[in-house]
C-alpha positions in Angstrom: -45.8 -4.1 -16.6 -46.2 -3.7 -13.1 -45.1 -0.2 -13.2 -47.6 0.7 -15.9 -50.4 -0.4 -13.9 -49.2 1.5 -10.7 -50.8 4.8 -11.5 -54.1 3.7 -12.4 -57.0 4.3 -10.2 -58.1 1.2 -8.2 -61.7 1.4 -9.2 -60.7 1.3 -12.9 -58.6 -1.9 -12.2 -61.1 -3.7 -10.2 -63.6 -3.2 -13.0 -61.0 -4.5 -15.5 -60.7 -7.7 -13.2 -64.4 -8.0 -13.2 -64.5 -8.0 -16.9 -61.8 -10.3 -17.3 -63.6 -12.9 -14.9 -66.7 -12.5 -17.0 -64.9 -13.3 -20.3 -63.0 -16.0 -19.1 -66.4 -17.9 -18.8 -66.5 -18.1 -22.7 -62.8 -18.2 -23.2 -61.2 -21.5 -24.1 -57.6 -22.8 -24.5 -55.2 -19.7 -25.3 -57.8 -17.1 -24.8 -58.2 -18.5 -21.1 -54.6 -18.5 -20.5 -54.3 -14.7 -21.9 -57.2 -13.7 -19.6 -55.5 -15.2 -16.6 -52.3 -13.6 -17.3 -54.2 -10.2 -17.7 -55.8 -10.7 -14.4 -52.7 -11.4 -12.6 -51.0 -8.5 -14.2 -53.9 -6.2 -13.1 -53.9 -7.6 -9.4 -49.9 -7.2 -9.2 -50.3 -3.7 -10.4 -53.0 -2.9 -7.8 -50.7 -4.4 -5.3 -47.7 -2.3 -6.4 -49.5 0.8 -6.3 -50.6 0.1 -2.8 -47.2 -0.7 -1.7 -45.9 2.5 -3.1 -48.6 4.6 -1.3 -47.7 3.0 1.9 -43.9 3.1 1.3 -43.2 5.9 4.2 -45.6 4.4 6.6 -43.8 1.3 6.2 -40.4 2.9 6.7 -41.7 4.7 9.8 -43.0 1.7 11.3 -39.6 -0.1 10.8 -37.7 2.8 12.5 -40.2 2.7 15.2 -39.8 -0.9 15.9 -35.9 -0.5 15.6 -35.9 2.3 18.0 -37.8 0.3 20.7 -36.4 -3.4 20.5 -37.9 -5.9 22.8 -36.3 -9.3 24.0 -38.0 -12.7 23.5 -41.0 -12.8 25.6 -41.2 -9.1 26.2 -42.5 -7.9 22.8 -45.6 -6.0 24.2 -45.1 -2.8 22.3 -44.3 -4.4 19.0 -47.2 -6.7 19.3 -49.5 -3.8 19.9 -48.3 -1.7 17.1 -48.6 -4.7 14.8 -52.3 -5.5 16.0 -53.3 -1.8 15.5 -51.9 -1.8 12.0 -53.8 -5.1 11.2 -57.2 -3.8 12.6 -56.8 -0.6 10.6 -56.3 -2.8 7.3 -59.5 -4.6 8.3 -58.1 -8.0 9.2 -59.4 -10.4 12.0 -56.9 -9.8 14.8 -56.1 -12.2 17.9 -53.5 -11.3 20.4 -51.7 -13.1 23.2 -50.9 -16.0 21.0 -48.0 -18.1 22.5 -47.2 -15.0 24.7 -47.3 -12.0 22.8 -47.9 -13.3 19.4 -50.4 -11.7 17.2 -52.5 -13.4 14.5 -54.2 -11.5 11.5 -56.6 -13.3 9.1 -57.4 -11.9 5.7 -60.2 -13.6 4.0 -60.3 -13.0 0.4 -63.6 -12.4 -1.6 -63.2 -15.8 -3.7 -63.1 -19.4 -2.2 -59.9 -21.1 -2.1 -57.1 -22.5 0.5 -55.6 -21.1 3.5 -51.9 -20.1 3.5 -49.8 -18.8 6.5 -47.1 -16.0 6.5 -45.0 -15.8 9.5 -42.6 -13.0 10.7 -40.7 -12.9 14.1 -40.6 -9.7 16.2 -38.1 -10.1 19.1 -34.6 -8.5 19.3 -31.2 -9.4 20.8 -29.0 -8.4 23.5 -26.1 -6.4 22.0 -24.0 -3.5 23.5 -22.3 -2.4 20.0 -23.1 1.1 18.8 -26.1 1.1 16.5 -24.8 2.8 13.2 -28.1 4.2 12.0 -29.8 7.6 12.8 -32.7 5.9 14.2 -30.6 4.0 16.7 -32.0 1.7 19.3 -33.3 3.9 22.5 -33.0 0.6 24.8 -29.6 0.0 26.3 -27.9 -3.1 25.4 -30.9 -4.5 23.1 -30.6 -4.2 19.2 -32.3 -5.5 16.0 -29.3 -7.0 14.5 -31.2 -10.1 13.1 -33.6 -8.2 11.1 -36.8 -9.0 12.8 -37.7 -5.5 12.4 -37.6 -5.7 8.8 -39.3 -9.2 8.9 -42.5 -7.6 10.8 -42.6 -4.6 8.4 -42.5 -6.8 5.4 -45.3 -8.8 6.6 -47.4 -5.8 7.2 -46.4 -4.6 3.7 -47.6 -8.1 2.3 -50.8 -7.5 4.3 -51.2 -4.1 2.6 -50.7 -5.3 -0.7 -53.0 -8.1 -0.4 -55.9 -6.1 1.2 -55.7 -4.1 -1.9 -57.2 -7.1 -4.0 -59.0 -8.6 -1.2 -62.3 -9.0 -3.5 -60.3 -10.9 -6.0 -58.2 -13.0 -3.5 -59.2 -16.7 -3.7 -58.7 -18.0 -0.2 -57.5 -16.8 3.1 -54.0 -15.5 4.5 -53.1 -16.1 7.9 -50.4 -13.8 9.3 -48.4 -14.9 12.2 -46.4 -12.2 14.0 -44.4 -14.4 16.4 -42.7 -13.6 19.5 -39.5 -15.4 21.1 -37.6 -16.7 17.9 -34.0 -15.9 19.4 -35.0 -18.3 22.6 -36.5 -20.8 20.2 -39.7 -20.8 22.2 -42.2 -18.7 20.1 -42.9 -21.2 17.3 -43.7 -23.9 19.6 -45.7 -21.9 22.0 -47.9 -20.5 19.1 -48.5 -24.0 17.7 -49.5 -25.2 21.2 -51.9 -22.4 21.2 -53.4 -23.6 18.0 -52.0 -21.2 15.6 -52.1 -23.9 12.8 -55.6 -24.6 13.4 -59.0 -23.0 12.2 -58.4 -21.7 9.7 -55.9 -24.2 9.1 -53.3 -23.3 6.8 -52.0 -25.8 4.1 -48.3 -24.1 3.7 -46.6 -21.5 5.4 -43.9 -19.0 4.1 -41.5 -16.5 5.6 -38.4 -14.5 4.8 -35.1 -13.8 6.7 -32.7 -11.1 6.2 -29.4 -12.1 4.4 -26.2 -10.6 3.3 -27.3 -10.7 -0.4 -27.5 -7.3 -2.3 -30.7 -5.5 -1.6 -33.1 -6.2 -4.3 -32.0 -10.0 -4.5 -33.8 -12.9 -2.8 -32.3 -16.4 -2.2 -33.9 -19.7 -2.6 -33.0 -23.0 -0.9 -34.4 -26.4 -1.7 -34.3 -28.7 1.1 -32.0 -28.0 4.0 -31.9 -24.2 4.6 -30.5 -24.0 8.2 -29.4 -27.0 10.4 -30.8 -27.8 13.6 -29.1 -27.8 17.1 -27.9 -30.5 19.4 -27.1 -29.3 23.0 -24.2 -30.6 25.2 -23.9 -30.1 28.7 -20.7 -31.5 30.6 -20.4 -31.1 34.3 -16.7 -31.2 35.5 -16.0 -31.6 39.1 -13.4 -33.0 41.5 -9.9 -33.9 41.0 -7.0 -31.5 40.2 -7.6 -28.4 38.2 -11.2 -29.0 37.0 -11.1 -25.6 35.3 -8.4 -26.7 32.9 -10.0 -30.1 32.3 -13.3 -28.1 31.4 -11.3 -26.1 28.9 -10.1 -29.4 27.4 -13.7 -30.6 27.0 -14.7 -27.4 25.3 -11.9 -27.7 22.9 -12.9 -31.3 22.4 -16.2 -30.4 21.4 -15.3 -27.5 19.2 -12.7 -29.7 17.6 -15.3 -32.0 15.9 -16.2 -28.9 13.7 -15.4 -29.5 9.9 -16.0 -25.8 9.1 -14.3 -22.8 10.3 -16.2 -20.0 12.1 -18.5 -17.6 10.1 -16.3 -15.8 7.3 -14.2 -18.9 6.6 -14.3 -20.4 3.2 -17.2 -22.3 2.3 -16.7 -26.1 3.0 -16.2 -28.6 0.2 -19.2 -30.6 -0.6 -22.5 -30.6 1.2 -21.5 -32.2 4.5 -20.5 -30.2 7.5 -20.4 -30.2 11.2 -20.3 -26.7 13.2 -19.5 -27.1 17.0 -19.0 -24.6 19.5 -18.4 -24.8 23.5 -17.4 -22.7 26.4 -16.8 -23.5 30.1 -17.8 -21.6 33.3 -17.9 -22.1 36.9 -20.9 -24.2 38.0 -23.0 -21.9 40.0 -24.6 -24.7 41.8 -21.3 -26.5 42.9 -17.5 -26.3 43.1 -16.7 -27.5 39.5 -17.3 -26.2 36.1 -19.8 -26.7 33.3 -19.2 -26.8 29.6 -21.9 -25.9 27.5 -21.8 -26.5 23.7 -24.0 -26.9 20.6 -23.5 -28.8 17.5 -25.1 -28.2 14.1 -24.9 -30.6 11.1 -25.7 -31.1 7.5 -27.8 -34.3 8.2 -28.3 -37.3 10.4 -25.0 -39.0 9.7 -23.1 -35.9 10.4 -25.0 -35.3 13.9 -24.1 -39.1 14.7 -20.7 -38.6 13.9 -20.2 -35.5 16.1 -22.1 -37.1 19.0 -20.1 -40.2 18.8 -16.7 -38.2 18.7 -17.7 -36.1 21.5 -19.2 -38.9 23.9 -16.3 -41.3 23.2 -13.7 -38.5 23.4 -15.0 -37.5 27.0 -15.0 -41.1 28.0 -11.3 -41.3 27.1 -10.2 -38.2 29.2 -8.2 -39.3 32.1 -10.6 -39.2 35.2 -7.7 -38.8 37.8 -10.4 -38.3 40.3 -12.2 -36.0 38.1 -16.0 -36.7 37.2 -17.5 -35.8 33.8 -21.2 -35.9 33.7 -22.3 -35.7 30.0 -26.0 -34.6 29.1 -26.6 -34.8 25.4 -29.9 -33.5 23.9 -30.4 -34.3 20.3 -32.3 -32.0 18.0 -33.6 -29.2 20.5 -34.0 -27.2 17.4 -35.0 -29.1 14.3 -33.6 -28.7 10.8 -35.2 -25.9 8.8 -36.0 -27.9 5.7 -37.8 -26.2 2.8 -40.4 -27.9 1.0 -39.0 -28.5 -2.7 -42.2 -28.2 -4.5 -43.1 -24.8 -2.9 -39.7 -23.4 -3.5 -39.9 -24.5 -7.3 -43.4 -23.3 -7.6 -42.3 -19.8 -6.3 -39.5 -19.3 -8.6 -41.9 -17.7 -11.4 -43.8 -15.4 -9.3 -40.5 -14.2 -7.7 -38.8 -13.6 -11.2 -42.0 -11.5 -12.3 -41.9 -9.5 -9.1 -38.1 -8.8 -8.8 -36.6 -9.8 -12.3 -35.0 -13.2 -12.8 -31.6 -11.9 -12.3 -32.4 -11.2 -8.5 -33.6 -14.6 -7.9 -30.6 -16.4 -6.4 -30.0 -19.9 -5.8 -28.6 -20.5 -2.4 -27.3 -23.1 -0.2 -27.5 -24.0 3.4 -25.4 -22.3 6.0 -23.8 -23.9 9.0 -23.9 -21.1 11.4 -27.5 -20.3 12.3 -30.8 -22.0 13.1 -34.6 -20.7 12.8 -37.6 -21.9 14.9 -39.6 -21.6 11.7 -38.5 -25.3 11.5 -41.2 -26.1 14.2 -43.9 -25.1 11.7 -42.4 -27.1 8.9 -42.7 -30.1 11.3 -46.5 -29.6 10.9 -47.2 -28.2 7.3 -45.1 -27.7 4.2 -43.1 -24.5 4.5 -40.4 -22.4 2.6 -38.3 -19.5 4.0 -36.2 -17.2 1.7 -33.2 -15.1 2.2 -34.1 -11.3 1.8 -31.0 -9.4 0.6 -30.4 -6.3 2.9 -26.9 -5.4 2.0 -26.0 -2.3 0.1 -22.4 -2.4 -1.4 -22.7 1.2 -2.7 -23.4 2.5 0.6 -20.9 0.1 2.4 -23.4 -1.4 4.5 -23.9 -5.2 5.2 -26.6 -7.3 6.5 -25.0 -10.1 8.3 -27.3 -11.2 10.9 -25.9 -10.9 14.5 -22.9 -9.1 13.5 -22.2 -5.6 15.5 -22.2 -3.6 12.3 -25.5 -5.1 11.0 -27.5 -2.6 8.7 -30.3 -3.4 6.6 -31.1 -1.2 3.6 -34.8 -0.1 3.8 -35.5 -0.8 0.3 -35.6 -4.4 1.3 -39.0 -3.7 2.9 -40.5 -2.9 -0.6 -38.6 -5.8 -2.2 -39.9 -8.4 0.3 -43.4 -7.1 0.5 -43.4 -7.3 -3.3 -41.9 -10.6 -3.6 -43.9 -12.3 -0.8 -47.3 -10.8 -1.8 -46.7 -12.3 -5.3 -45.7 -15.7 -3.8 -48.7 -15.9 -1.7 -51.1 -14.9 -4.4 -49.4 -17.3 -6.6 -50.0 -20.0 -4.2 -53.8 -19.2 -3.7 -54.2 -19.1 -7.2 -52.5 -22.3 -7.9 -54.3 -24.2 -5.2 -57.8 -22.6 -5.5 -60.9 -24.7 -5.9 -61.4 -26.0 -9.6 -57.8 -24.7 -10.7 
């Protein structure tokens, strides 16, 4: 049905929408339901047409961002590109939010709620060869977490929703966030008032994942664990370097799952711990730095107990072990269950039911999207970017990471449908 609408002139489609709204005033029962369905199909058709018209522009934008990656806190060029595009679409734009963050506000022509959509913009340090023709032009920096895709998808969502602006019941607030990789950006934007006027009642996002392109993954509840941070300073005594390595092994040893690529853990509980030791730059000892990710409070408590008690039992032999344990430096990313359940239907309409995948949490990554979820309900989805036929895989932070560019259209189509459904569902009088 969407494809059938895609080729019709926008003026004809807008007129059809007006006719549906006019007719709905006298319709009742099944007639009202059919009118609403028809209205939705028409709007989806207009958005699909707008996205197809913008396809090459969006691909070009993604490649531009990919060629010019910027580390956390340095996203000046990307932010300027985003702001220019949003202004061209007619959005209200604010820059310099939480650093180099950009906010775009799309006010619909009909009354309704405010919903937010977030995309992160920063890249990561990586010296591996970039296996795409539009490779990074910045030595040692690459987009291997998909933030170039995230940013472009958000621009695609804006493109789609602008095409139905007059029939949009509410406001969409786009958050283009800096500094996700060092988990500073979300907090900084929140502190700068990004969730204030107009204040969103919910927030959505996607993250690239090694699902097949065309698919999107849903997670109810815990999507990604938070992070506890451990620092142990080892000094004095004989062979402090060897003792520091023992501490690192002790921390890593509390893991109940293997490294990425290992068989999935049985059950829902897990602990993933990792640590390394280096010479103390401020003294004559060593510093062991570690992180712990876990499936819940009990698992975090178990890991902390094992580590602190284990260090306390080490033979001092003149050696000092100074332990600093910081709980939940990054909070768990917990998707709002109702938001996820409500989004299944619009996602199935946009992508096909077979492409909406039930997923679980993964032990190995974290997301500062969690900070927004501490304030308002939120949901983040896994956007498939792998392409088996082409032999490419989109495992974030892997050296061979490649994101299929069709995921830009898939993500834009999916999330514009989710946002439109949220506004419809929560509009005044609905």
